[in-house]
C-alpha positions in Angstrom: -23.0 -5.9 -16.1 -26.7 -6.6 -16.6 -28.7 -9.2 -14.8 -29.7 -11.1 -18.0 -26.0 -11.8 -18.4 -26.0 -13.7 -15.1 -29.1 -15.5 -16.3 -27.3 -16.6 -19.5 -24.4 -18.0 -17.6 -26.8 -19.9 -15.2 -28.8 -21.3 -18.1 -25.8 -22.5 -20.1 -24.1 -24.1 -17.0 -27.3 -25.8 -16.0 -28.3 -27.2 -19.4 -24.7 -28.2 -20.3 -24.3 -30.1 -17.0 -27.7 -31.7 -17.3 -26.9 -33.0 -20.7 -23.3 -34.1 -19.9 -24.1 -36.2 -16.9 -25.2 -39.2 -19.0 -22.0 -38.9 -20.9 -20.0 -38.9 -17.7 -21.9 -42.0 -16.6 -21.0 -43.8 -19.8 -17.3 -42.8 -19.5 -17.2 -44.0 -15.9 -18.6 -47.4 -16.9 -16.1 -47.7 -19.7 -13.0 -46.8 -17.7 -14.2 -48.7 -14.6 -14.6 -45.7 -12.3 -17.3 -47.4 -10.2 -18.2 -47.2 -6.5 -18.8 -50.8 -5.4 -21.0 -51.4 -2.3 -18.9 -51.8 0.8 -19.4 -51.8 4.6 -18.7 -48.1 4.8 -20.7 -47.0 1.8 -24.4 -46.3 1.7 -25.0 -47.3 -1.9 -26.3 -50.9 -2.3 -25.6 -51.1 -6.0 -22.6 -50.2 -8.1 -22.7 -46.5 -8.9 -20.4 -44.7 -11.5 -18.2 -41.9 -10.3 -16.7 -39.2 -12.5 -19.7 -36.9 -12.2 -17.1 -34.2 -11.9 -16.6 -34.5 -15.7 -20.0 -33.0 -16.3 -19.6 -30.4 -13.6 -16.2 -29.2 -14.9 -17.3 -29.1 -18.6 -20.6 -27.5 -17.7 -18.7 -24.7 -15.9 -16.3 -24.3 -18.9 -19.2 -24.2 -21.3 -20.9 -21.3 -19.4 -17.7 -19.2 -19.5 -17.0 -20.1 -23.1 -20.5 -18.8 -24.1 -20.0 -15.7 -22.0 -16.6 -15.0 -23.6 -18.2 -15.4 -27.1 -21.0 -13.0 -26.0 -18.4 -10.5 -24.8 -16.9 -10.5 -28.3 -20.1 -10.6 -30.3 -22.5 -8.5 -28.3 -19.8 -6.3 -26.6 -20.6 -7.5 -23.0 -18.4 -6.0 -20.3 -17.5 -6.9 -16.8 -16.4 -4.1 -14.4 -15.1 -5.2 -11.0 -14.2 -2.8 -8.3 -10.9 -4.1 -7.2 -11.5 -7.6 -5.8 -10.1 -9.6 -8.8 -7.5 -7.1 -9.9 -4.1 -8.6 -10.7 -5.3 -12.2 -11.3 -4.0 -14.1 -14.3 -7.2 -15.9 -15.3 -5.5 -18.3 -17.7 -3.0 -19.4 -15.1 -5.7 -19.7 -12.5 -7.8 -21.9 -15.0 -4.7 -24.1 -15.5 -4.5 -24.7 -11.7 -8.2 -25.4 -11.5 -7.9 -27.9 -14.4 -5.0 -29.6 -12.8 -7.0 -30.0 -9.6 -9.9 -31.5 -11.6 -7.5 -33.8 -13.4 -6.0 -35.0 -10.1 -9.5 -35.9 -8.9 -10.3 -37.7 -12.1 -7.2 -39.8 -12.0 -8.0 -40.7 -8.4 -11.5 -41.7 -9.5 -10.0 -44.1 -12.0 -6.8 -45.5 -10.3 -7.2 -44.5 -6.6 -4.0 -42.5 -6.0 -2.1 -42.8 -2.7 -2.8 -40.1 -0.1 0.7 -38.6 -0.4 0.7 -38.5 -4.2 -2.8 -36.9 -4.3 -1.9 -34.3 -1.7 1.3 -33.4 -3.6 -0.6 -32.8 -6.8 -3.2 -30.8 -4.9 -0.5 -28.6 -3.5 1.0 -28.1 -7.0 -2.5 -27.1 -8.4 -3.0 -24.7 -5.5 0.5 -23.2 -6.0 -0.4 -22.5 -9.6 -3.6 -20.8 -8.5 -1.8 -18.7 -6.0 0.9 -17.8 -8.6 -1.9 -16.5 -10.7 -2.6 -13.9 -8.1 -5.2 -15.6 -5.9 -3.8 -14.9 -2.4 -4.8 -13.3 0.8 -2.1 -10.6 0.5 -3.1 -8.4 3.5 -5.7 -8.4 6.2 -7.5 -5.3 7.5 -7.6 -5.2 11.3 -10.5 -3.0 12.3 -10.6 -0.2 9.8 -10.4 0.1 6.0 -7.0 1.9 6.3 -5.3 -0.3 8.9 -3.9 -3.3 6.9 -1.4 -5.9 7.9 0.7 -7.2 5.0 1.3 -11.0 5.3 4.7 -10.8 3.5 6.3 -14.2 2.9 3.6 -16.0 4.8 1.0 -15.0 2.2 1.8 -17.7 -0.3 2.0 -20.8 2.0 -1.1 -19.6 4.0 -3.1 -19.1 0.8 -2.1 -22.5 -0.5 -3.0 -24.1 2.8 -6.5 -22.4 2.7 -7.1 -23.6 -0.9 -6.0 -27.2 -0.2 -8.2 -27.2 2.9 -11.3 -26.1 1.1 -10.7 -28.6 -1.7 -10.6 -31.4 0.8 -13.4 -30.4 3.1 -15.9 -30.7 0.2 -14.4 -34.1 -0.7 -14.8 -35.4 2.9 -18.4 -34.4 3.2 -19.4 -36.2 0.0 -20.9 -39.2 1.7 -24.7 -39.2 1.1 -26.6 -38.8 -2.1 -26.9 -35.1 -3.0 -25.2 -33.9 0.2 -22.1 -32.3 -1.2 -23.6 -30.7 -4.3 -26.5 -29.2 -2.2 -24.1 -27.9 0.5 -21.9 -26.3 -2.2 -24.9 -24.7 -3.8 -25.9 -23.2 -0.5 -22.3 -22.0 0.2 -22.0 -20.4 -3.2 -25.4 -18.8 -2.8 -24.1 -17.0 0.3 -20.8 -16.2 -1.5 -22.8 -14.7 -4.4 -24.5 -12.3 -2.0 -21.2 -11.2 -0.5 -19.3 -10.7 -3.7 -22.2 -8.7 -5.2 -22.0 -6.5 -2.1 -18.3 -5.9 -3.0 -19.0 -5.2 -6.6 -17.3 -8.2 -8.1 -19.3 -9.4 -11.1 -16.6 -11.8 -12.2 -16.9 -13.7 -9.0 -20.7 -13.4 -9.2 -20.5 -15.2 -12.5 -18.4 -17.9 -10.9 -20.9 -18.3 -8.1 -23.9 -18.4 -10.5 -22.2 -21.0 -12.7 -21.4 -23.3 -9.8 -24.9 -23.0 -8.3 -26.3 -24.0 -11.7 -23.9 -26.9 -12.1 -24.7 -28.3 -8.6 -28.5 -28.0 -9.1 -28.3 -29.7 -12.5 -26.2 -32.5 -11.0 -28.7 -33.0 -8.2 -31.1 -34.3 -10.8 -29.0 -37.4 -11.0 -27.2 -37.3 -7.7 -30.2 -37.0 -5.3 -31.4 -40.2 -3.5 -31.2 -42.7 -5.1 -28.1 -41.4 -6.9 -27.4 -42.8 -10.3 -23.9 -41.1 -10.3 -21.5 -39.7 -7.8 -19.4 -36.6 -8.4 -16.3 -38.4 -7.2 -13.0 -36.7 -6.3 -13.0 -35.0 -9.7 -16.1 -33.1 -8.8 -15.4 -32.6 -5.1 -11.9 -31.3 -5.5 -13.0 -29.0 -8.4 -15.9 -27.5 -6.4 -13.8 -27.2 -3.2 -11.1 -25.3 -5.0 -13.6 -22.9 -6.5 -15.1 -22.3 -3.1 -11.7 -21.6 -1.7 -10.8 -19.2 -4.6 -14.1 -17.2 -4.1 -13.6 -17.2 -0.3 -10.1 -15.7 -0.6 -10.6 -13.2 -3.4 -14.2 -12.2 -2.6 -14.3 -12.2 1.2 -11.1 -12.7 3.1 -8.7 -10.2 1.5 -11.3 -7.4 1.3 -12.6 -7.3 4.9 -11.6 -6.8 8.5 -10.1 -9.6 10.6 -13.4 -10.4 12.3 -14.9 -11.2 8.9 -12.2 -13.8 8.3 -14.7 -16.1 10.1 -17.3 -15.6 7.5 -16.1 -18.2 4.9 -15.5 -20.7 7.7 -18.9 -20.0 9.2 -20.7 -20.3 5.8 -18.8 -23.6 5.1 -19.2 -24.5 8.8 -20.8 -28.0 8.2 -18.0 -29.5 6.1 -15.3 -27.6 8.2 -16.7 -29.1 11.4 -17.0 -32.6 9.9 -13.4 -32.4 8.6 -11.9 -31.2 11.9 -13.7 -33.9 14.0 -12.7 -36.5 11.5 -9.0 -35.6 11.8 -9.1 -35.7 15.6 -11.1 -38.9 15.6 -8.7 -40.7 13.2 -5.5 -39.5 14.9 -6.9 -40.6 18.3 -7.6 -44.1 16.8 -4.0 -44.2 15.4 -5.4 -44.2 11.8 -4.3 -42.2 8.8 -6.1 -38.9 8.4 -7.3 -39.9 5.0 -8.5 -43.3 6.1 -12.3 -43.7 5.7 -14.6 -44.5 8.6 -18.2 -44.3 9.7 -17.9 -41.4 12.1 -19.0 -38.5 9.8 -22.0 -36.4 10.8 -24.2 -37.9 8.1 -23.3 -41.5 9.2 -24.3 -40.6 12.8 -27.6 -39.1 11.6 -28.5 -42.3 9.8 -27.6 -44.4 12.8 -29.8 -42.2 14.8 -32.7 -43.4 12.7 -33.0 -40.7 9.9 -33.3 -41.8 6.3 -30.8 -40.6 3.7 -33.3 -38.0 2.5 -34.0 -36.6 5.9 -30.3 -36.6 6.9 -29.5 -34.7 3.8 -32.4 -32.3 4.3 -31.3 -31.6 7.9 -27.7 -31.0 6.8 -28.8 -28.7 4.0 -30.9 -26.7 6.5 -28.0 -26.5 8.9 -25.8 -25.2 6.1 -28.4 -22.6 5.1 -28.7 -21.3 8.7 -24.9 -20.9 8.9 -24.9 -19.2 5.5 -27.5 -16.7 6.7 -25.5 -16.0 9.8 -22.4 -15.5 7.8 -24.1 -13.0 5.5 -25.7 -11.2 8.4 -22.3 -10.4 9.9 -21.6 -8.4 6.7 -23.9 -5.6 7.9 -23.1 -5.7 11.7 -20.3 -4.5 13.8 -19.1 -4.2 17.3 -20.3 -6.5 20.1 -23.2 -7.8 18.0 -20.8 -9.6 15.8 -19.1 -11.2 18.8 -22.4 -12.3 20.2 -23.5 -13.9 16.9 -20.2 -15.7 16.6 -20.4 -16.9 20.2 -23.9 -18.3 19.7 -22.8 -20.0 16.5 -19.9 -21.7 18.3 -22.2 -22.7 21.1 -24.5 -24.3 18.6 -21.5 -26.1 17.0 -20.4 -27.4 20.4 -23.9 -28.7 20.9 -23.8 -30.6 17.6 -20.4 -32.1 18.6 -21.7 -33.2 22.0 -25.1 -34.4 20.8 -23.8 -36.5 18.0 -20.7 -37.6 19.9 -18.3 -36.5 17.2 -15.4 -36.7 19.7 -16.8 -39.7 21.5 -13.7 -42.0 21.0 -11.4 -39.3 22.3 -13.6 -38.5 25.3 -14.0 -42.2 26.2 -10.2 -42.6 26.1 -9.6 -39.9 28.7 -12.7 -40.8 30.8 -11.8 -44.5 31.1 -8.2 -43.7 32.2 -9.2 -40.9 34.6 -7.5 -41.3 38.0 -5.4 -44.3 36.9 -1.7 -44.8 36.5 0.4 -46.9 34.3 -0.4 -48.0 30.8 -3.6 -46.8 29.3 -6.3 -49.2 28.2 -5.7 -50.8 24.8 -8.0 -53.7 24.0 -11.0 -52.0 25.7 -10.2 -48.7 24.1 -10.0 -50.5 20.7 -13.4 -52.1 21.4 -14.9 -48.6 22.2 -13.5 -47.3 18.9 -15.0 -50.2 17.0 -18.3 -49.9 18.9 -18.5 -46.2 18.1 -17.9 -46.8 14.4 -20.6 -49.5 14.3 -23.0 -47.8 16.8 -22.7 -50.6 19.3 -22.4 -50.6 23.0 -18.8 -51.5 24.1 -19.9 -54.9 25.4 -21.5 -55.7 22.0 -18.2 -54.9 20.2 -16.3 -58.0 19.0 -13.4 -58.9 21.2 -9.8 -58.4 20.0 -9.4 -62.2 19.8 -12.5 -62.6 17.6 -11.5 -59.8 15.3 -8.0 -61.1 14.7 -8.9 -64.8 14.9 
């Protein structure tokens, strides 16, 4: 493969997405897929969703043009072994189903169980196409552990997880699309190191799509990507992570995709713990995400997004650096990364409701606090001191 072929894919994906976003806007207004201002949203005016339509079609346009060029100009792709045994048509069907699930949710707001069920079905189709971990190399290129029956459920779990972490971080104008572009930039470097030009094309196309979408999605956003875009992008990130990184490297490099996508992974994990502790549904929205806390700390939307982009870029560089290191150096880098993550958790109080729960009940016996604990949870979500939080009687009165 020649570099100009990558340039063609980038250009087509970028131009197609750029031109299709206004179309997606119009469709969103016609079908009523609009994000109305609420207490937990940062937009002050109604903003159309369904930006994922432009992102999905822009990606399809890029690969359609590439396929045409392969037939007309005799372009060829030669991968080493990374993508061997994958049914591209079946994988595309799974990706399309995931996009469709997000699009339906943008329009009708599916229940969490129904949406998760269809996400699992879409990921099962992708895994059936051949996108699975398969085996893991322990510490040498010849020492592999076959996952056996656990391969399929584990692969589906990873894909579903990646689809949802991108969806959860989509909370500020331009945040998710910028983070995905950074993640795919790191993945592009890794897959090129492994000789997979097919995955390189995927990375290039997604980077172009995200950059083109940022023209309309950066603050102040005139359109949101919605679940159709977030689930689509998240699944692509998961596919590239599995086929291009996880199943071709030693067990220590299993941390690389997690590290590169560290920001949305961290935000997702802390959100799950926070909501379970507050006896809420895992998918129930709140104001405790990292980007919400940055804004309550006094940063504007633009500065919050820029800081989170920079954090993602640092993690991406660390993840790529591990590729060329071995031995104790890798362990030291991972340790430093986890120390930095712990500092972020502590500094921004991502586990604050949970810590307060145990701190306030320390050394006590009997029933744990309820009303006060509820006030702490509300105060944390609204950035108030506990004594400033409305009382239980006021809230329910």
